C-alpha positions in Angstrom: 0.0 0.0 0.0 2.9 2.4 0.9 4.5 1.9 -2.5 1.2 2.2 -4.3 0.4 5.5 -2.6 4.0 6.7 -3.3 3.7 5.9 -7.0 0.3 7.5 -7.2 1.6 10.7 -5.4 4.7 10.8 -7.6 2.6 10.5 -10.7 0.2 13.1 -9.5 2.8 15.7 -8.7 4.8 15.0 -11.8 1.6 15.7 -13.8 0.9 18.9 -11.7 4.5 20.1 -12.4 4.4 19.4 -16.1 0.9 21.0 -16.4 1.9 24.0 -14.4 4.9 24.6 -16.7 3.0 24.1 -20.0 -0.1 26.2 -19.0 1.3 28.9 -16.7 4.9 29.3 -17.8 5.6 28.1 -21.3 3.3 30.7 -23.1 4.9 33.6 -21.2 8.4 32.2 -21.8 7.9 31.8 -25.6 6.0 35.0 -26.2 8.7 37.1 -24.4 11.4 35.4 -26.5 9.6 35.9 -29.8 9.0 39.5 -29.0 12.7 40.0 -28.4 12.6 40.4 -24.6 14.1 37.1 -23.4 15.8 39.0 -20.5 12.3 39.4 -19.0 12.1 35.6 -18.5 15.6 34.1 -18.1 16.2 30.6 -16.7 16.2 31.8 -13.1 13.0 33.7 -13.4 11.4 30.8 -15.3 12.3 28.4 -12.5 11.0 30.9 -9.9 7.7 31.4 -11.7 7.3 27.7 -12.1 7.9 27.0 -8.4 5.7 29.9 -7.4 2.8 28.6 -9.5 3.3 25.1 -8.2 3.3 26.4 -4.6 0.1 28.3 -5.3 -1.5 25.2 -6.8 -0.6 23.3 -3.6 -2.2 26.0 -1.5 -5.3 25.8 -3.6 -5.6 22.1 -2.8 -5.5 23.0 0.9 -8.4 25.4 1.3 -7.0 28.6 0.0 -9.2 31.6 -0.7 -12.0 31.6 -3.2 -10.3 34.5 -5.1 -7.1 32.5 -5.4 -9.0 29.5 -6.8 -10.9 31.6 -9.3 -7.6 33.2 -10.4 -5.9 29.9 -10.9 -8.8 28.3 -12.7 -9.3 31.2 -15.1 -5.5 31.5 -15.7 -5.5 27.8 -16.4 -8.1 28.3 -19.2 -6.3 31.4 -20.6 -3.0 29.5 -20.4 -4.4 26.5 -22.2 -5.5 28.7 -25.1 -2.1 30.4 -25.4 -0.2 27.1 -24.9 -2.1 25.6 -27.9 -1.3 28.6 -30.1 2.3 28.8 -29.1 2.8 25.1 -29.4 1.4 25.0 -33.0 3.7 27.9 -33.9 6.7 26.2 -32.3 6.0 23.2 -34.5 5.7 25.4 -37.6 9.1 27.0 -36.8 10.8 23.6 -37.1 10.2 23.6 -40.9 9.8 27.2 -41.9 11.7 30.5 -41.5 9.1 32.7 -39.8 9.0 36.2 -38.3 8.8 35.4 -34.6 7.9 39.0 -33.5 5.0 39.2 -36.0 3.8 35.7 -35.1 3.8 36.6 -31.3 1.7 39.7 -32.0 -0.8 37.6 -34.0 -0.9 34.9 -31.3 -1.6 37.5 -28.6 -4.4 39.0 -30.8 -6.0 35.6 -31.6 -5.5 34.3 -28.1 -7.1 37.4 -26.5 -10.0 37.2 -28.9 -10.6 33.5 -28.2 -10.5 34.0 -24.5 -12.9 36.9 -24.7 -15.3 34.8 -26.8 -14.9 31.8 -24.4 -15.7 34.0 -21.3 -18.7 35.4 -23.1 -20.2 32.2 -24.3 -19.6 30.5 -21.0 -22.2 32.7 -19.4 -24.9 31.3 -21.7 -26.8 28.1 -21.0 -27.5 25.7 -23.9 -30.1 23.1 -24.0 -30.2 19.8 -25.8 -33.5 18.0 -26.3 -33.8 14.2 -26.7 -36.9 12.0 -27.2 -36.7 8.4 -26.0 -39.4 5.9 -26.7 -39.5 2.7 -24.7 -42.3 0.2 -24.0 -41.4 -0.1 -20.3 -42.3 3.5 -19.7 -45.6 3.6 -17.9 -46.3 7.2 -19.0 -44.7 10.2 -20.6 -41.9 11.8 -18.5 -40.0 15.0 -18.8 -36.5 14.6 -17.3 -34.0 17.4 -17.1 -30.3 16.5 -16.6 -27.7 19.0 -15.5 -24.0 18.3 -14.9 -20.7 20.0 -14.0 -22.3 23.3 -12.8 -19.2 23.8 -10.6 -20.7 26.0 -7.9 -17.8 27.6 -6.2 -16.1 28.5 -9.5 -19.5 29.7 -10.5 -21.7 32.0 -8.5 -25.0 31.5 -6.8 -26.5 33.9 -9.4 -25.4 31.6 -12.2 -27.1 28.7 -10.5 -30.3 30.8 -10.1 -30.2 31.4 -13.8 -30.0 27.6 -14.4 -32.9 26.9 -11.9 -35.1 29.4 -13.7 -34.3 27.8 -17.0 -35.2 24.3 -15.6 -38.5 25.5 -14.1 -39.4 26.9 -17.5 -39.2 23.4 -18.9 -41.7 22.0 -16.4 -39.8 18.8 -15.7 -41.2 15.8 -13.8 -37.7 15.0 -12.4 -34.4 16.8 -12.2 -31.2 14.7 -12.4 -27.7 16.0 -11.5 -24.8 13.9 -12.5 -22.0 15.2 -10.3 -19.5 18.1 -10.1 -22.2 20.4 -9.0 -19.8 21.8 -6.4 -16.1 22.3 -6.8 -15.2 24.1 -3.6 -15.0 23.1 0.0 -16.1 26.6 1.0 -19.5 26.4 -0.8 -22.2 26.9 1.7 -26.0 26.8 2.0 -26.3 30.3 0.6 -24.5 29.3 -2.6 -27.0 26.5 -3.5 -30.2 27.9 -1.9 -31.6 28.3 -5.5 -32.0 24.5 -5.6 -35.0 24.9 -3.3 -36.8 26.8 -6.0 -36.8 23.8 -8.3 -40.4 22.7 -8.9 -39.6 19.0 -9.3 -37.8 16.5 -7.2 -34.0 16.5 -7.6 -31.8 13.4 -7.6 -28.0 13.5 -7.5 -25.0 11.3 -8.1 -21.5 12.1 -6.7 -18.8 13.5 -9.0 -15.1 13.7 -8.5 -15.2 17.3 -7.3 -17.7 16.4 -4.6 -15.1 13.9 -3.4 -12.4 16.5 -3.5 -14.5 18.9 -1.5 -15.3 16.3 1.1 -18.4 14.1 1.0 -18.9 14.3 4.8 -19.6 18.0 4.2 -21.1 18.0 0.7 -23.8 15.4 1.2 -25.5 17.1 4.2 -25.2 20.4 2.3 -27.1 19.0 -0.7 -29.6 17.2 1.5 -30.3 20.5 3.3 -31.2 21.9 -0.1 -33.8 19.1 -0.5 -31.7 17.1 -3.0 -31.9 13.3 -2.8 -28.4 11.9 -3.0 -28.2 8.5 -4.6 -25.0 6.9 -3.3 -24.7 3.4 -4.8 -28.4 2.9 -4.4 -31.7 3.3 -6.3 -35.2 4.6 -5.7 -38.4 4.0 -7.5 -40.0 7.2 -8.7 -43.4 6.9 -10.4 -42.4 3.7 -12.2 -38.8 4.8 -13.0 -35.9 3.1 -11.2 -33.3 5.9 -10.6 -29.9 4.5 -9.8 -26.9 6.6 -8.6 -23.3 5.4 -8.4 -20.5 7.4 -6.7 -17.7 8.6 -8.9 -14.4 6.6 -8.5 -11.1 6.3 -10.2 -11.8 2.6 -10.8 -12.7 2.2 -14.4 -14.9 -0.8 -13.5 -16.8 1.2 -10.8 -20.2 0.8 -12.6 -19.8 -3.0 -13.0 -18.7 -3.4 -9.4 -21.5 -1.3 -7.9 -24.4 -2.4 -10.1 -23.9 -5.9 -8.9 -24.8 -4.9 -5.4 -28.0 -2.9 -6.4 -31.3 -4.8 -6.8 -32.6 -3.9 -10.3 -36.3 -4.1 -11.0 -36.7 -6.0 -14.3 -40.1 -4.4 -15.2 -39.0 -0.8 -14.5 -37.4 1.6 -16.9 -33.9 2.0 -15.3 -32.0 5.3 -15.4 -28.4 5.2 -14.2 -26.6 8.4 -13.0 -22.8 8.1 -13.1 -20.5 11.0 -13.4 -17.9 9.6 -15.8 -18.9 8.3 -19.3 -17.5 4.9 -18.4 -19.1 1.5 -17.9 -21.6 1.6 -20.8 -21.3 -2.1 -21.5 -21.7 -3.1 -17.9 -24.8 -0.9 -17.7 -26.3 -2.6 -20.8 -25.4 -6.0 -19.5 -27.2 -5.3 -16.3 -30.3 -4.1 -18.1 -30.0 -0.4 -17.6 -32.2 1.5 -20.2 -30.7 5.0 -20.0 -27.3 6.1 -18.6 -26.6 9.7 -17.9 -23.1 11.1 -17.4 -21.1 14.3 -17.3 -17.4 15.0 -16.5 -16.0 15.8 -20.0 -17.6 19.3 -20.3 -17.9 18.6 -24.0 -14.4 20.3 -24.2 -15.5 23.5 -22.3 -12.8 25.1 -20.2 -14.3 28.2 -18.7 
């Protein structure tokens, strides 16, 4: 167990260090060089910036301020955009003689435009409508699924906007597939808008709820009248709703479904945060599996 945890910790912090360099340091380093100001970021200052960013990331894992978290997360998104642009140009420089200064200016303009567009569109809420026909459904249902709202990074006002949009759809049931919260500091006031939902709410645990601490998150959600399904199921008007906790184990769905009594005549809806375990769900007789986690590529 000791060596397993040591390897896991070494892999995790190696990943953090590499990501911190590529996202937070590399774009600044390359742009200053291409603009003809390498002295602004020499080797010593690069190492110092890298260590500083890593230290701040470590603090963010240990209950730092909300402002610090927001700064890091947004900088991560901005850094990823500029990393992508700089990396593509770095590859182009291998085969072509290019004007670095002009390219850096173009990268800054394109990157700034992309970031502004991303921030703007991230404030909107898109909807996707699906119709599912199944003989096991005893009646027509209207289900609304939301996922990866990330209250903490997002404000309570943004959640209120989502709740108003859900109520306008007049659902029978609301299903949340994890990562609703991403901060250990989120409190009742941040999620009070959930109480305004005009349909029962069922929830499955995501990875960010685990990071924030389930001993705190679960009572917080239950206090907002949310029914948390932790490796269990409930029957709601002829639907069997199943929730499985998120886990790093890629076979989590298979392992947990085996311990849940599935009703053969019910339409079974499985909530699991990660889009993994589809075949296990099919083999167990699940009719509909709802997931989140990937953000469909969205960063901000």
